[in-house]
C-alpha positions as CSV (number, residue, x, y, z in Angstrom):
1,M,-6.9,-12.8,-21.1
2,P,-9.1,-10.7,-18.6
3,L,-10.6,-12.7,-15.7
4,T,-14.1,-13.7,-15.6
5,H,-16.5,-12.1,-13.1
6,D,-17.1,-15.6,-11.6
7,F,-13.4,-16.0,-11.1
8,K,-12.5,-12.6,-9.4
9,E,-15.9,-13.4,-6.9
10,T,-14.1,-16.7,-5.9
11,I,-10.8,-15.0,-5.4
12,Q,-12.5,-12.2,-3.3
13,A,-14.7,-14.9,-1.2
14,R,-11.4,-16.8,-0.4
15,A,-9.5,-13.7,0.8
16,R,-12.2,-12.8,3.2
17,T,-11.9,-16.0,4.9
18,D,-8.2,-17.4,4.2
19,Q,-5.3,-15.1,5.9
20,K,-2.7,-17.2,4.3
21,F,-4.2,-16.9,0.9
22,R,-4.3,-12.9,1.4
23,Q,-1.0,-13.1,2.6
24,A,0.0,-15.0,-0.7
25,L,-1.7,-12.4,-2.8
26,L,-0.1,-9.7,-1.4
27,C,3.5,-11.6,-1.6
28,E,2.7,-12.4,-5.3
29,A,1.9,-8.6,-6.2
30,V,5.1,-7.3,-4.7
31,E,7.3,-10.2,-6.3
32,S,5.6,-9.5,-9.8
33,Y,6.8,-5.9,-9.2
34,L,10.3,-6.7,-8.2
35,N,10.5,-9.1,-11.1
36,G,9.6,-6.5,-13.4
37,D,6.0,-7.7,-14.4
38,L,4.2,-4.7,-13.8
39,E,0.8,-5.8,-15.2
40,T,0.6,-8.8,-13.1
41,G,1.7,-6.6,-10.0
42,K,-0.9,-4.2,-10.6
43,A,-3.8,-6.8,-11.4
44,V,-2.9,-8.8,-8.4
45,L,-2.6,-5.8,-6.1
46,R,-6.1,-4.7,-7.2
47,D,-7.6,-7.8,-6.5
48,Y,-6.1,-7.9,-3.1
49,V,-7.7,-4.4,-2.5
50,N,-10.8,-5.2,-3.6
51,A,-11.2,-8.6,-1.9
52,T,-9.8,-6.8,1.7
53,V,-9.8,-3.1,2.5
54,G,-11.5,-1.6,-0.2
55,F,-10.3,1.5,-2.1
56,Q,-12.1,4.0,0.0
57,A,-10.4,2.6,3.2
58,L,-7.1,2.6,1.3
59,E,-7.6,6.5,0.4
60,E,-8.0,7.0,4.0
61,Q,-4.6,5.1,4.9
62,T,-2.5,6.7,2.2
63,G,-4.3,10.1,1.5
64,I,-4.5,9.1,-2.1
65,P,-8.0,9.5,-3.5
66,A,-9.6,6.2,-4.5
67,K,-10.3,6.8,-7.9
68,S,-6.6,7.8,-8.4
69,L,-5.8,4.5,-6.7
70,M,-8.3,2.5,-8.9
71,R,-6.5,4.3,-12.1
72,M,-3.0,3.5,-10.8
73,L,-4.0,0.0,-10.3
74,G,-5.9,-0.4,-13.4
75,P,-4.2,-1.9,-16.8
76,K,-3.2,1.7,-18.2
77,G,-2.2,2.8,-14.8
78,S,1.6,3.8,-13.7
79,P,1.9,4.3,-10.2
80,T,4.9,6.1,-9.1
81,A,7.4,4.6,-6.7
82,A,6.1,7.1,-3.9
83,N,2.5,6.1,-4.4
84,L,3.3,2.3,-4.6
85,S,5.2,2.7,-1.6
86,D,2.6,4.3,0.3
87,I,-0.2,1.5,-0.9
88,L,2.5,-1.4,0.1
89,T,3.1,0.1,3.6
90,A,-0.7,0.7,4.3
91,L,-1.3,-2.7,3.2
92,Q,1.3,-4.4,5.1
93,K,-0.1,-2.6,8.3
94,T,-3.5,-3.9,7.6
95,E,-2.4,-7.2,6.8
96,G,0.1,-7.6,9.8
97,V,2.8,-8.6,7.7
98,H,6.3,-7.1,7.2
99,F,8.3,-7.3,3.6
100,E,12.0,-8.3,3.7
101,L,14.2,-8.1,0.9
102,S,16.9,-11.0,0.2
103,L,19.5,-11.3,-2.4
104,R,19.6,-14.8,-4.3
105,R,22.4,-16.0,-6.2
């Protein structure tokens, strides 16, 4: 089910003012990717980018054209592992966080 415009605006407004919320969005996107839920990962990452740096600034950080970034993170997009890595590296630097992977049994 697509998100309403009001809901997206609410997410963006909160992300602009709440650092922990932004970090939680970024973590949710990464966890979704790692758990095989690519659609959710792309959607949350797209919402994060829209609410924070924007695609134009992300283009400057990654060297990937903004329109390509938007397509990659869109519903039909399929970012390569290299592009996803570049995106996440740039967003970690912007947000001031560092992801670590741990094994759970």
